[in-house]
Structure formats: C-alpha cells, structure tokens
Biopython code that builds the backbone (N, CA, C, O; Angstrom):
import numpy as np
from Bio.PDB.StructureBuilder import StructureBuilder

atoms = [
    (1, "UNK", "N", (-34.896, 22.661, -49.769)),
    (1, "UNK", "CA", (-33.814, 21.915, -49.919)),
    (1, "UNK", "C", (-32.602, 22.604, -48.990)),
    (1, "UNK", "O", (-32.255, 23.768, -49.189)),
    (2, "UNK", "N", (-31.989, 21.759, -47.947)),
    (2, "UNK", "CA", (-30.891, 22.337, -47.252)),
    (2, "UNK", "C", (-29.270, 21.870, -47.856)),
    (2, "UNK", "O", (-28.798, 20.747, -47.680)),
    (3, "UNK", "N", (-28.725, 22.740, -48.424)),
    (3, "UNK", "CA", (-27.384, 22.362, -48.922)),
    (3, "UNK", "C", (-26.473, 22.298, -47.963)),
    (3, "UNK", "O", (-26.487, 23.150, -47.075)),
    (4, "UNK", "N", (-25.519, 21.275, -47.974)),
    (4, "UNK", "CA", (-24.343, 21.194, -47.022)),
    (4, "UNK", "C", (-23.520, 22.221, -46.955)),
    (4, "UNK", "O", (-23.302, 22.792, -48.023)),
    (5, "UNK", "N", (-22.911, 22.688, -45.844)),
    (5, "UNK", "CA", (-21.900, 23.699, -45.917)),
    (5, "UNK", "C", (-20.840, 23.407, -44.804)),
    (5, "UNK", "O", (-21.075, 22.569, -43.933)),
    (6, "UNK", "N", (-19.738, 24.072, -44.844)),
    (6, "UNK", "CA", (-18.738, 24.038, -43.993)),
    (6, "UNK", "C", (-18.182, 22.542, -43.773)),
    (6, "UNK", "O", (-17.800, 21.860, -44.724)),
    (7, "UNK", "N", (-18.169, 22.087, -42.442)),
    (7, "UNK", "CA", (-17.539, 20.783, -42.129)),
    (7, "UNK", "C", (-18.408, 19.636, -42.502)),
    (7, "UNK", "O", (-17.855, 18.564, -42.747)),
    (8, "UNK", "N", (-19.750, 19.735, -42.577)),
    (8, "UNK", "CA", (-20.550, 18.724, -43.166)),
    (8, "UNK", "C", (-20.322, 18.491, -44.650)),
    (8, "UNK", "O", (-20.236, 17.364, -45.137)),
    (9, "UNK", "N", (-20.235, 19.550, -45.297)),
    (9, "UNK", "CA", (-19.742, 19.393, -46.844)),
    (9, "UNK", "C", (-18.548, 18.824, -47.004)),
    (9, "UNK", "O", (-18.434, 17.902, -47.811)),
    (10, "UNK", "N", (-17.520, 19.252, -46.304)),
    (10, "UNK", "CA", (-16.228, 18.752, -46.460)),
    (10, "UNK", "C", (-16.251, 17.224, -46.154)),
    (10, "UNK", "O", (-15.621, 16.452, -46.876)),
    (11, "UNK", "N", (-16.906, 16.829, -45.189)),
    (11, "UNK", "CA", (-17.093, 15.471, -44.714)),
    (11, "UNK", "C", (-17.663, 14.605, -45.848)),
    (11, "UNK", "O", (-17.157, 13.535, -46.186)),
    (12, "UNK", "N", (-18.780, 15.162, -46.422)),
    (12, "UNK", "CA", (-19.474, 14.419, -47.614)),
    (12, "UNK", "C", (-18.528, 14.189, -48.708)),
    (12, "UNK", "O", (-18.236, 13.078, -49.150)),
    (13, "UNK", "N", (-18.022, 15.422, -49.155)),
    (13, "UNK", "CA", (-17.037, 15.333, -50.186)),
    (13, "UNK", "C", (-15.836, 14.448, -50.027)),
    (13, "UNK", "O", (-15.361, 13.958, -51.051)),
    (14, "UNK", "N", (-15.257, 14.169, -48.795)),
    (14, "UNK", "CA", (-14.185, 13.220, -48.537)),
    (14, "UNK", "C", (-14.759, 11.828, -48.646)),
    (14, "UNK", "O", (-14.016, 10.944, -49.070)),
    (15, "UNK", "N", (-16.021, 11.532, -48.304)),
    (15, "UNK", "CA", (-16.624, 10.201, -48.250)),
    (15, "UNK", "C", (-16.872, 9.882, -49.682)),
    (15, "UNK", "O", (-16.744, 8.719, -50.064)),
    (16, "UNK", "N", (-17.226, 10.850, -50.518)),
    (16, "UNK", "CA", (-17.461, 10.578, -51.917)),
    (16, "UNK", "C", (-16.134, 10.210, -52.515)),
    (16, "UNK", "O", (-16.005, 9.156, -53.137)),
    (17, "UNK", "N", (-15.212, 10.996, -52.352)),
    (17, "UNK", "CA", (-13.875, 10.666, -52.769)),
    (17, "UNK", "C", (-13.364, 9.310, -52.587)),
    (17, "UNK", "O", (-12.930, 8.552, -53.454)),
    (18, "UNK", "N", (-13.486, 9.104, -51.244)),
    (18, "UNK", "CA", (-13.259, 7.700, -50.794)),
    (18, "UNK", "C", (-13.830, 6.468, -51.483)),
    (18, "UNK", "O", (-13.278, 5.428, -51.840)),
    (19, "UNK", "N", (-15.222, 6.922, -51.576)),
    (19, "UNK", "CA", (-16.088, 5.835, -52.261)),
    (19, "UNK", "C", (-15.410, 5.517, -53.616)),
    (19, "UNK", "O", (-15.031, 4.391, -53.940)),
    (20, "UNK", "N", (-15.293, 6.686, -54.405)),
    (20, "UNK", "CA", (-14.693, 6.520, -55.857)),
    (20, "UNK", "C", (-13.423, 5.796, -55.857)),
    (20, "UNK", "O", (-13.250, 4.956, -56.739)),
    (21, "UNK", "N", (-12.471, 6.016, -54.949)),
    (21, "UNK", "CA", (-11.254, 5.473, -54.827)),
    (21, "UNK", "C", (-11.317, 3.917, -54.798)),
    (21, "UNK", "O", (-10.652, 3.135, -55.476)),
    (22, "UNK", "N", (-12.409, 3.602, -53.718)),
    (22, "UNK", "CA", (-12.641, 2.113, -53.484)),
    (22, "UNK", "C", (-13.231, 1.508, -54.756)),
    (22, "UNK", "O", (-12.907, 0.361, -55.063)),
    (23, "UNK", "N", (-14.037, 2.175, -55.479)),
    (23, "UNK", "CA", (-14.520, 1.566, -56.736)),
    (23, "UNK", "C", (-13.572, 1.387, -57.690)),
    (23, "UNK", "O", (-13.553, 0.306, -58.278)),
    (24, "UNK", "N", (-12.767, 2.244, -57.967)),
    (24, "UNK", "CA", (-11.757, 2.262, -58.875)),
    (24, "UNK", "C", (-10.747, 1.011, -58.596)),
    (24, "UNK", "O", (-10.306, 0.291, -59.492)),
    (25, "UNK", "N", (-10.455, 0.873, -57.221)),
    (25, "UNK", "CA", (-9.616, -0.198, -57.014)),
    (25, "UNK", "C", (-10.069, -1.696, -57.274)),
    (25, "UNK", "O", (-9.289, -2.645, -57.350)),
    (26, "UNK", "N", (-11.404, -1.762, -57.394)),
    (26, "UNK", "CA", (-12.030, -2.941, -57.570)),
    (26, "UNK", "C", (-12.487, -3.222, -59.041)),
    (26, "UNK", "O", (-13.106, -4.251, -59.312)),
    (27, "UNK", "N", (-12.185, -2.332, -59.938)),
    (27, "UNK", "CA", (-12.501, -2.310, -61.361)),
    (27, "UNK", "C", (-11.088, -2.511, -62.006)),
    (27, "UNK", "O", (-10.212, -1.665, -61.824)),
    (28, "UNK", "N", (-10.869, -3.618, -62.749)),
    (28, "UNK", "CA", (-9.632, -3.546, -63.598)),
    (28, "UNK", "C", (-9.765, -2.678, -64.630)),
    (28, "UNK", "O", (-10.892, -2.240, -64.861)),
    (29, "UNK", "N", (-8.705, -2.288, -65.402)),
    (29, "UNK", "CA", (-8.507, -1.496, -66.463)),
    (29, "UNK", "C", (-9.460, -2.422, -67.636)),
    (29, "UNK", "O", (-9.652, -3.637, -67.670)),
    (30, "UNK", "N", (-9.904, -1.449, -68.462)),
    (30, "UNK", "CA", (-10.549, -2.061, -69.779)),
    (30, "UNK", "C", (-9.282, -2.785, -70.622)),
    (30, "UNK", "O", (-8.138, -2.345, -70.728)),
    (31, "UNK", "N", (-9.745, -3.833, -71.099)),
    (31, "UNK", "CA", (-8.754, -4.514, -72.180)),
    (31, "UNK", "C", (-8.680, -3.689, -73.369)),
    (31, "UNK", "O", (-9.564, -2.875, -73.634)),
    (32, "UNK", "N", (-7.530, -3.892, -74.186)),
    (32, "UNK", "CA", (-7.535, -3.073, -75.483)),
    (32, "UNK", "C", (-8.531, -3.298, -76.265)),
    (32, "UNK", "O", (-8.938, -2.343, -76.926)),
    (33, "UNK", "N", (-9.098, -4.420, -76.388)),
    (33, "UNK", "CA", (-10.085, -4.809, -77.279)),
    (33, "UNK", "C", (-11.321, -4.038, -77.089)),
    (33, "UNK", "O", (-11.971, -3.638, -78.055)),
    (34, "UNK", "N", (-11.638, -3.835, -75.966)),
    (34, "UNK", "CA", (-12.854, -3.170, -75.443)),
    (34, "UNK", "C", (-12.691, -1.586, -75.779)),
    (34, "UNK", "O", (-13.594, -0.886, -76.235)),
    (35, "UNK", "N", (-11.516, -1.199, -75.503)),
    (35, "UNK", "CA", (-11.228, 0.218, -75.961)),
    (35, "UNK", "C", (-11.158, 0.488, -77.499)),
    (35, "UNK", "O", (-11.441, 1.587, -77.975)),
    (36, "UNK", "N", (-10.779, -0.541, -78.214)),
    (36, "UNK", "CA", (-10.710, -0.438, -79.618)),
    (36, "UNK", "C", (-12.083, -0.277, -79.984)),
    (36, "UNK", "O", (-12.390, 0.673, -80.704)),
    (37, "UNK", "N", (-13.101, -1.229, -79.508)),
    (37, "UNK", "CA", (-14.435, -1.374, -79.906)),
    (37, "UNK", "C", (-15.154, 0.132, -79.683)),
    (37, "UNK", "O", (-15.771, 0.724, -80.569)),
    (38, "UNK", "N", (-14.966, 0.579, -78.440)),
    (38, "UNK", "CA", (-15.812, 1.790, -78.390)),
    (38, "UNK", "C", (-15.035, 3.280, -78.721)),
    (38, "UNK", "O", (-15.650, 4.342, -78.817)),
    (39, "UNK", "N", (-13.903, 3.170, -78.840)),
    (39, "UNK", "CA", (-13.106, 4.340, -79.315)),
    (39, "UNK", "C", (-12.216, 4.329, -80.493)),
    (39, "UNK", "O", (-12.423, 5.048, -81.471)),
    (40, "UNK", "N", (-11.296, 3.569, -80.403)),
    (40, "UNK", "CA", (-10.185, 3.610, -81.504)),
    (40, "UNK", "C", (-10.623, 3.098, -82.813)),
    (40, "UNK", "O", (-10.073, 3.536, -83.824)),
    (41, "UNK", "N", (-11.645, 2.131, -82.906)),
    (41, "UNK", "CA", (-12.069, 1.481, -84.152)),
    (41, "UNK", "C", (-13.662, 1.762, -84.285)),
    (41, "UNK", "O", (-14.280, 1.096, -85.115)),
    (42, "UNK", "N", (-14.281, 2.627, -83.579)),
    (42, "UNK", "CA", (-15.804, 2.799, -83.584)),
    (42, "UNK", "C", (-16.015, 3.631, -84.975)),
    (42, "UNK", "O", (-15.314, 4.551, -85.396)),
    (43, "UNK", "N", (-17.052, 3.114, -85.506)),
    (43, "UNK", "CA", (-17.476, 3.489, -86.849)),
    (43, "UNK", "C", (-19.160, 3.513, -86.841)),
    (43, "UNK", "O", (-19.811, 3.023, -85.918)),
    (44, "UNK", "N", (-19.665, 4.058, -87.832)),
    (44, "UNK", "CA", (-21.177, 4.006, -88.101)),
    (44, "UNK", "C", (-21.533, 2.552, -88.429)),
    (44, "UNK", "O", (-20.823, 1.805, -89.103)),
    (45, "UNK", "N", (-22.683, 2.241, -87.891)),
    (45, "UNK", "CA", (-23.209, 0.844, -88.157)),
    (45, "UNK", "C", (-24.101, 0.821, -89.358)),
    (45, "UNK", "O", (-24.793, 1.805, -89.621)),
    (46, "UNK", "N", (-24.118, -0.265, -90.103)),
    (46, "UNK", "CA", (-24.912, -0.462, -91.293)),
    (46, "UNK", "C", (-25.766, -1.645, -91.336)),
    (46, "UNK", "O", (-26.471, -1.866, -92.321)),
    (47, "UNK", "N", (-25.741, -2.430, -90.304)),
    (47, "UNK", "CA", (-26.592, -3.466, -90.149)),
    (47, "UNK", "C", (-26.924, -3.635, -88.746)),
    (47, "UNK", "O", (-26.174, -3.306, -87.827)),
    (48, "UNK", "N", (-28.055, -4.151, -88.612)),
    (48, "UNK", "CA", (-28.678, -4.124, -87.137)),
    (48, "UNK", "C", (-29.044, -5.723, -86.931)),
    (48, "UNK", "O", (-29.308, -6.468, -87.874)),
    (49, "UNK", "N", (-29.017, -6.127, -85.555)),
    (49, "UNK", "CA", (-29.721, -7.501, -85.370)),
    (49, "UNK", "C", (-31.115, -7.454, -85.588)),
    (49, "UNK", "O", (-31.706, -6.374, -85.581)),
    (50, "UNK", "N", (-31.662, -8.467, -85.769)),
    (50, "UNK", "CA", (-33.173, -8.669, -86.045)),
    (50, "UNK", "C", (-33.913, -8.714, -84.613)),
    (50, "UNK", "O", (-34.462, -9.741, -84.213)),
    (51, "UNK", "N", (-33.881, -7.562, -83.904)),
    (51, "UNK", "CA", (-34.578, -7.796, -82.737)),
    (51, "UNK", "C", (-34.849, -6.195, -82.247)),
    (51, "UNK", "O", (-34.134, -5.307, -82.713)),
    (52, "UNK", "N", (-35.733, -5.937, -81.450)),
    (52, "UNK", "CA", (-36.283, -4.775, -80.864)),
    (52, "UNK", "C", (-35.214, -4.172, -79.803)),
    (52, "UNK", "O", (-34.208, -4.820, -79.515)),
    (53, "UNK", "N", (-35.425, -3.161, -79.354)),
    (53, "UNK", "CA", (-34.676, -2.576, -78.144)),
    (53, "UNK", "C", (-35.908, -2.170, -77.172)),
    (53, "UNK", "O", (-36.798, -1.411, -77.554)),
    (54, "UNK", "N", (-35.876, -2.713, -75.952)),
    (54, "UNK", "CA", (-36.854, -2.610, -74.951)),
    (54, "UNK", "C", (-36.846, -1.001, -74.530)),
    (54, "UNK", "O", (-35.884, -0.243, -74.648)),
    (55, "UNK", "N", (-38.144, -0.678, -74.017)),
    (55, "UNK", "CA", (-38.232, 0.535, -73.311)),
    (55, "UNK", "C", (-37.346, 0.632, -72.131)),
    (55, "UNK", "O", (-36.708, 1.646, -71.848)),
    (56, "UNK", "N", (-37.337, -0.319, -71.550)),
    (56, "UNK", "CA", (-36.534, -0.494, -70.201)),
    (56, "UNK", "C", (-35.038, -0.314, -70.409)),
    (56, "UNK", "O", (-34.321, 0.319, -69.634)),
    (57, "UNK", "N", (-34.577, -0.990, -71.646)),
    (57, "UNK", "CA", (-33.092, -0.582, -71.983)),
    (57, "UNK", "C", (-32.894, 0.914, -72.388)),
    (57, "UNK", "O", (-31.857, 1.523, -72.126)),
    (58, "UNK", "N", (-33.938, 1.456, -73.031)),
    (58, "UNK", "CA", (-33.827, 2.699, -73.380)),
    (58, "UNK", "C", (-33.739, 3.713, -72.193)),
    (58, "UNK", "O", (-32.908, 4.620, -72.148)),
    (59, "UNK", "N", (-34.623, 3.480, -71.297)),
    (59, "UNK", "CA", (-34.831, 4.094, -69.943)),
    (59, "UNK", "C", (-33.303, 4.076, -69.241)),
    (59, "UNK", "O", (-32.760, 5.096, -68.816)),
    (60, "UNK", "N", (-32.731, 2.786, -69.198)),
    (60, "UNK", "CA", (-31.584, 2.714, -68.546)),
    (60, "UNK", "C", (-30.412, 3.496, -69.310)),
    (60, "UNK", "O", (-29.599, 4.110, -68.618)),
    (61, "UNK", "N", (-30.306, 3.501, -70.496)),
    (61, "UNK", "CA", (-29.357, 4.120, -71.327)),
    (61, "UNK", "C", (-29.533, 5.727, -70.988)),
    (61, "UNK", "O", (-28.568, 6.451, -70.743)),
    (62, "UNK", "N", (-30.857, 6.165, -71.009)),
    (62, "UNK", "CA", (-31.169, 7.675, -70.483)),
    (62, "UNK", "C", (-30.590, 7.967, -69.207)),
    (62, "UNK", "O", (-29.740, 8.838, -69.023)),
    (63, "UNK", "N", (-31.107, 7.163, -68.270)),
    (63, "UNK", "CA", (-30.760, 7.211, -66.736)),
    (63, "UNK", "C", (-29.239, 7.395, -66.821)),
    (63, "UNK", "O", (-28.840, 8.425, -66.278)),
    (64, "UNK", "N", (-28.305, 6.615, -67.386)),
    (64, "UNK", "CA", (-27.001, 6.572, -67.165)),
    (64, "UNK", "C", (-26.481, 7.958, -67.805)),
    (64, "UNK", "O", (-25.640, 8.664, -67.248)),
    (65, "UNK", "N", (-27.032, 8.236, -68.938)),
    (65, "UNK", "CA", (-26.382, 9.433, -69.565)),
    (65, "UNK", "C", (-26.860, 10.665, -68.889)),
    (65, "UNK", "O", (-26.021, 11.544, -68.696)),
    (66, "UNK", "N", (-28.103, 10.865, -68.493)),
    (66, "UNK", "CA", (-28.662, 12.130, -67.950)),
    (66, "UNK", "C", (-28.112, 12.202, -66.514)),
    (66, "UNK", "O", (-27.932, 13.322, -66.036)),
    (67, "UNK", "N", (-27.852, 11.196, -65.840)),
    (67, "UNK", "CA", (-27.439, 11.302, -64.270)),
    (67, "UNK", "C", (-26.076, 11.130, -64.156)),
    (67, "UNK", "O", (-25.635, 10.819, -63.050)),
    (68, "UNK", "N", (-25.291, 11.280, -65.130)),
    (68, "UNK", "CA", (-23.773, 11.233, -65.038)),
    (68, "UNK", "C", (-23.238, 12.331, -64.287)),
    (68, "UNK", "O", (-24.022, 13.243, -64.024)),
    (69, "UNK", "N", (-22.046, 12.418, -63.892)),
    (69, "UNK", "CA", (-21.424, 13.386, -63.181)),
    (69, "UNK", "C", (-21.156, 14.756, -64.090)),
    (69, "UNK", "O", (-20.341, 14.874, -65.006)),
    (70, "UNK", "N", (-22.002, 15.675, -63.616)),
    (70, "UNK", "CA", (-21.910, 16.851, -64.422)),
    (70, "UNK", "C", (-21.918, 18.033, -63.522)),
    (70, "UNK", "O", (-22.212, 17.969, -62.328)),
    (71, "UNK", "N", (-21.582, 19.111, -64.153)),
    (71, "UNK", "CA", (-21.558, 20.617, -63.289)),
    (71, "UNK", "C", (-22.930, 20.704, -62.631)),
    (71, "UNK", "O", (-23.916, 20.670, -63.367)),
    (72, "UNK", "N", (-23.068, 20.800, -61.461)),
    (72, "UNK", "CA", (-24.372, 20.992, -60.688)),
    (72, "UNK", "C", (-25.442, 20.178, -60.985)),
    (72, "UNK", "O", (-26.630, 20.501, -60.960)),
    (73, "UNK", "N", (-24.818, 18.761, -61.361)),
    (73, "UNK", "CA", (-25.914, 17.869, -61.595)),
    (73, "UNK", "C", (-27.110, 18.229, -62.587)),
    (73, "UNK", "O", (-28.280, 17.883, -62.427)),
    (74, "UNK", "N", (-26.646, 18.923, -63.550)),
    (74, "UNK", "CA", (-27.654, 19.291, -64.532)),
    (74, "UNK", "C", (-27.553, 18.650, -65.876)),
    (74, "UNK", "O", (-26.471, 18.153, -66.189)),
    (75, "UNK", "N", (-28.487, 18.607, -66.647)),
    (75, "UNK", "CA", (-28.634, 17.921, -67.933)),
    (75, "UNK", "C", (-29.164, 18.732, -69.037)),
    (75, "UNK", "O", (-30.384, 18.635, -69.166)),
    (76, "UNK", "N", (-28.616, 19.443, -69.798)),
    (76, "UNK", "CA", (-29.211, 20.230, -70.779)),
    (76, "UNK", "C", (-29.673, 19.502, -72.008)),
    (76, "UNK", "O", (-30.289, 20.017, -72.941)),
    (77, "UNK", "N", (-29.279, 18.154, -71.897)),
    (77, "UNK", "CA", (-29.594, 17.388, -73.318)),
    (77, "UNK", "C", (-30.917, 17.001, -73.138)),
    (77, "UNK", "O", (-31.402, 16.819, -72.022)),
    (78, "UNK", "N", (-31.586, 16.852, -74.290)),
    (78, "UNK", "CA", (-33.098, 16.204, -74.472)),
    (78, "UNK", "C", (-33.004, 15.153, -75.423)),
    (78, "UNK", "O", (-32.384, 15.255, -76.482)),
    (79, "UNK", "N", (-33.629, 14.129, -75.039)),
    (79, "UNK", "CA", (-33.581, 12.898, -75.786)),
    (79, "UNK", "C", (-34.926, 12.502, -76.286)),
    (79, "UNK", "O", (-35.906, 12.560, -75.543)),
    (80, "UNK", "N", (-35.006, 12.092, -77.553)),
    (80, "UNK", "CA", (-36.230, 11.472, -78.125)),
    (80, "UNK", "C", (-35.855, 10.005, -78.854)),
    (80, "UNK", "O", (-35.051, 9.915, -79.783)),
    (81, "UNK", "N", (-36.515, 8.974, -78.321)),
    (81, "UNK", "CA", (-36.193, 7.778, -79.078)),
    (81, "UNK", "C", (-37.443, 7.469, -80.072)),
    (81, "UNK", "O", (-38.627, 7.412, -79.739)),
    (82, "UNK", "N", (-36.955, 7.303, -81.232)),
    (82, "UNK", "CA", (-37.896, 6.985, -82.398)),
    (82, "UNK", "C", (-37.900, 5.528, -82.793)),
    (82, "UNK", "O", (-36.874, 4.985, -83.203)),
    (83, "UNK", "N", (-38.965, 4.940, -82.680)),
    (83, "UNK", "CA", (-39.167, 3.416, -82.780)),
    (83, "UNK", "C", (-40.228, 3.236, -83.943)),
    (83, "UNK", "O", (-39.933, 2.502, -84.886)),
    (84, "UNK", "N", (-41.383, 3.844, -83.911)),
    (84, "UNK", "CA", (-42.487, 3.427, -84.773)),
    (84, "UNK", "C", (-42.119, 3.848, -86.169)),
    (84, "UNK", "O", (-41.341, 4.787, -86.340)),
    (85, "UNK", "N", (-42.686, 3.145, -87.238)),
    (85, "UNK", "CA", (-42.656, 3.253, -88.462)),
    (85, "UNK", "C", (-42.990, 4.610, -88.908)),
    (85, "UNK", "O", (-42.222, 5.205, -89.664)),
    (86, "UNK", "N", (-44.209, 5.203, -88.445)),
    (86, "UNK", "CA", (-44.747, 6.487, -88.611)),
    (86, "UNK", "C", (-43.697, 7.513, -88.286)),
    (86, "UNK", "O", (-43.415, 8.440, -89.046)),
    (87, "UNK", "N", (-43.100, 7.287, -87.053)),
    (87, "UNK", "CA", (-42.330, 8.404, -86.585)),
    (87, "UNK", "C", (-40.964, 8.406, -87.382)),
    (87, "UNK", "O", (-40.378, 9.459, -87.633)),
    (88, "UNK", "N", (-40.549, 7.320, -87.718)),
    (88, "UNK", "CA", (-39.254, 7.362, -88.492)),
    (88, "UNK", "C", (-39.544, 7.773, -89.921)),
    (88, "UNK", "O", (-38.594, 8.207, -90.573)),
    (89, "UNK", "N", (-40.777, 7.689, -90.511)),
    (89, "UNK", "CA", (-41.109, 8.365, -91.665)),
    (89, "UNK", "C", (-41.127, 9.973, -91.625)),
    (89, "UNK", "O", (-40.811, 10.735, -92.539)),
    (90, "UNK", "N", (-41.527, 10.256, -90.480)),
    (90, "UNK", "CA", (-41.446, 11.773, -90.212)),
    (90, "UNK", "C", (-40.028, 12.211, -90.012)),
    (90, "UNK", "O", (-39.726, 13.322, -90.448)),
    (91, "UNK", "N", (-39.087, 11.463, -89.392)),
    (91, "UNK", "CA", (-37.605, 11.890, -89.303)),
    (91, "UNK", "C", (-37.194, 11.708, -90.430)),
    (91, "UNK", "O", (-36.385, 12.570, -90.774)),
    (92, "UNK", "N", (-37.461, 10.734, -91.376)),
    (92, "UNK", "CA", (-36.789, 10.658, -92.663)),
    (92, "UNK", "C", (-36.658, 12.032, -93.513)),
    (92, "UNK", "O", (-35.771, 12.296, -94.326)),
    (93, "UNK", "N", (-37.553, 12.693, -93.199)),
    (93, "UNK", "CA", (-37.769, 14.032, -94.007)),
    (93, "UNK", "C", (-36.560, 14.853, -93.756)),
    (93, "UNK", "O", (-36.110, 15.592, -94.632)),
    (94, "UNK", "N", (-36.036, 14.747, -92.612)),
    (94, "UNK", "CA", (-34.896, 15.518, -92.085)),
    (94, "UNK", "C", (-33.511, 14.983, -92.502)),
    (94, "UNK", "O", (-32.485, 15.637, -92.315)),
    (95, "UNK", "N", (-33.527, 13.923, -92.999)),
    (95, "UNK", "CA", (-32.160, 13.176, -93.210)),
    (95, "UNK", "C", (-31.600, 13.317, -94.673)),
    (95, "UNK", "O", (-32.287, 13.568, -95.663)),
    (96, "UNK", "N", (-30.342, 13.131, -94.650)),
    (96, "UNK", "CA", (-29.770, 12.879, -96.033)),
    (96, "UNK", "C", (-30.210, 11.622, -96.702)),
    (96, "UNK", "O", (-30.181, 10.547, -96.103)),
    (97, "UNK", "N", (-30.560, 11.723, -97.764)),
    (97, "UNK", "CA", (-30.942, 10.300, -98.502)),
    (97, "UNK", "C", (-30.218, 9.127, -98.072)),
    (97, "UNK", "O", (-30.824, 8.131, -97.678)),
    (98, "UNK", "N", (-28.705, 9.195, -98.135)),
    (98, "UNK", "CA", (-27.852, 8.006, -97.866)),
    (98, "UNK", "C", (-28.173, 7.579, -96.436)),
    (98, "UNK", "O", (-27.768, 6.474, -96.077)),
    (99, "UNK", "N", (-28.817, 8.295, -95.637)),
    (99, "UNK", "CA", (-28.939, 7.952, -94.256)),
    (99, "UNK", "C", (-30.430, 7.488, -93.874)),
    (99, "UNK", "O", (-30.691, 7.057, -92.751)),
    (100, "UNK", "N", (-31.273, 7.595, -94.773)),
    (100, "UNK", "CA", (-32.733, 7.102, -94.481)),
    (100, "UNK", "C", (-32.807, 5.561, -94.313)),
    (100, "UNK", "O", (-33.253, 5.053, -93.285)),
    (101, "UNK", "N", (-32.352, 4.841, -95.367)),
    (101, "UNK", "CA", (-32.402, 3.524, -95.292)),
    (101, "UNK", "C", (-31.828, 2.719, -93.827)),
    (101, "UNK", "O", (-32.396, 1.797, -93.242)),
    (102, "UNK", "N", (-30.715, 3.288, -93.509)),
    (102, "UNK", "CA", (-29.983, 2.811, -92.265)),
    (102, "UNK", "C", (-31.010, 3.268, -91.009)),
    (102, "UNK", "O", (-31.209, 2.482, -90.083)),
    (103, "UNK", "N", (-31.534, 4.361, -91.036)),
    (103, "UNK", "CA", (-32.320, 4.900, -89.995)),
    (103, "UNK", "C", (-33.705, 4.090, -89.894)),
    (103, "UNK", "O", (-34.228, 3.764, -88.829)),
    (104, "UNK", "N", (-34.184, 3.836, -91.097)),
    (104, "UNK", "CA", (-35.450, 3.113, -91.250)),
    (104, "UNK", "C", (-35.330, 1.483, -90.638)),
    (104, "UNK", "O", (-36.218, 0.909, -90.007)),
    (105, "UNK", "N", (-34.205, 1.009, -90.946)),
    (105, "UNK", "CA", (-34.092, -0.402, -90.532)),
    (105, "UNK", "C", (-33.577, -0.616, -89.073)),
    (105, "UNK", "O", (-33.641, -1.710, -88.512)),
    (106, "UNK", "N", (-33.079, 0.469, -88.522)),
    (106, "UNK", "CA", (-32.634, 0.411, -87.150)),
    (106, "UNK", "C", (-33.730, 0.232, -86.154)),
    (106, "UNK", "O", (-34.776, 0.876, -86.236)),
    (107, "UNK", "N", (-33.495, -0.641, -85.214)),
    (107, "UNK", "CA", (-34.778, -0.852, -84.114)),
    (107, "UNK", "C", (-35.338, 0.370, -83.431)),
    (107, "UNK", "O", (-36.499, 0.469, -83.035)),
    (108, "UNK", "N", (-34.272, 1.416, -83.317)),
    (108, "UNK", "CA", (-34.631, 2.681, -82.593)),
    (108, "UNK", "C", (-33.560, 3.617, -83.093)),
    (108, "UNK", "O", (-32.459, 3.163, -83.403)),
    (109, "UNK", "N", (-33.840, 4.940, -83.190)),
    (109, "UNK", "CA", (-33.117, 5.890, -83.461)),
    (109, "UNK", "C", (-33.167, 7.050, -82.234)),
    (109, "UNK", "O", (-34.209, 7.590, -81.860)),
    (110, "UNK", "N", (-31.931, 7.297, -81.730)),
    (110, "UNK", "CA", (-31.993, 8.510, -80.759)),
    (110, "UNK", "C", (-31.730, 9.812, -81.287)),
    (110, "UNK", "O", (-30.764, 9.991, -82.029)),
    (111, "UNK", "N", (-32.491, 10.715, -80.974)),
    (111, "UNK", "CA", (-32.042, 12.133, -81.138)),
    (111, "UNK", "C", (-31.812, 12.730, -79.971)),
    (111, "UNK", "O", (-32.633, 12.723, -79.054)),
    (112, "UNK", "N", (-30.575, 13.343, -79.913)),
    (112, "UNK", "CA", (-30.176, 13.940, -78.821)),
    (112, "UNK", "C", (-29.758, 15.390, -79.049)),
    (112, "UNK", "O", (-28.822, 15.696, -79.787)),
    (113, "UNK", "N", (-30.475, 16.232, -78.401)),
    (113, "UNK", "CA", (-30.181, 17.749, -78.682)),
    (113, "UNK", "C", (-29.919, 18.671, -77.324)),
    (113, "UNK", "O", (-30.310, 18.309, -76.214)),
    (114, "UNK", "N", (-29.305, 19.736, -77.531)),
    (114, "UNK", "CA", (-28.918, 20.624, -76.275)),
    (114, "UNK", "C", (-30.257, 21.680, -76.415)),
    (114, "UNK", "O", (-30.670, 22.256, -77.421)),
    (115, "UNK", "N", (-30.753, 21.706, -75.061)),
    (115, "UNK", "CA", (-31.760, 22.697, -74.677)),
    (115, "UNK", "C", (-31.172, 24.079, -74.789)),
    (115, "UNK", "O", (-30.385, 24.316, -73.872)),
    (116, "UNK", "N", (-31.313, 24.947, -75.556)),
    (116, "UNK", "CA", (-30.617, 26.305, -75.669)),
    (116, "UNK", "C", (-31.225, 27.047, -74.398)),
    (116, "UNK", "O", (-30.450, 27.852, -73.882)),
    (117, "UNK", "N", (-32.427, 26.923, -73.829)),
    (117, "UNK", "CA", (-33.078, 27.721, -72.948)),
    (117, "UNK", "C", (-32.906, 26.950, -71.675)),
    (117, "UNK", "O", (-33.694, 27.320, -70.805)),
    (118, "UNK", "N", (-32.139, 26.030, -71.337)),
    (118, "UNK", "CA", (-31.814, 25.331, -70.161)),
    (118, "UNK", "C", (-31.321, 26.299, -69.127)),
    (118, "UNK", "O", (-30.981, 25.894, -68.015)),
]
sb = StructureBuilder()
sb.init_structure("model")
sb.init_model(0)
sb.init_chain("A")
sb.init_seg("    ")
for serial, (resi, resn, name, xyz) in enumerate(atoms, 1):
    if name == "N":
        sb.init_residue(resn, " ", resi, " ")
    sb.init_atom(name, np.array(xyz, "f"), 0.0, 1.0, " ", f" {name:<3s}", serial, name[0])
structure = sb.get_structure()
C-alpha cells in the first residue's frame, strides 16, 4: 500500500474537506423532534414490534458503525448479534434477572465489546 505524502496528501485532504462541506450544505439541520427521539428523551425499550430484523439490516448497521470516521480508520469494537432462542438462552445466564425477559422478547440483541488486544 502506498500512502499519499506531500502535495498529493494535501490535495486529497482538501478535496475530502470540500466534499464534506458540500454534503453539509445539502443536509438541513435535524428537527427538534428527531433530536429528542435519539438524544434528549432516549430511554430503554420495553416492547418490540412483532417482526424480525434482517441480517441485511444488521450488516448495514455494522458497516455504518465500524466504518465511521475514526483515528487511522480502525475499529477496536467487536459485534455479536444474538437472534436464536438457544443463543439468547445462553446470553440470559449473564444478565440481571430484570433484563432477561426484555432480551428474550427482542428480535435481536447486539453485544458490543472493545477488543483489548486490538
């Protein structure tokens, strides 16, 4: 792999900054209701829709999370998506009693951990 240096690096960096500025100009600010939903009034969920979560959606969520802007484009996070009843039963052994029913009823549970040897 050949890393950019000098003028070529400066040009790529300037182009990337220009691209981001153009994207920001095309995206309106989030409405207060959206900000409330994801930040100000966010809370634990206690009920789920009666439908599954596709592997394609889980892959998309993973890709967005793992490929987000990070230092040196690295991702020390490790993800496990638990969907099957057998896997959830194994996970239940590690949970507090009051969380077991919520987890068992959810269509999928994500375990996100930090890889200490990354």
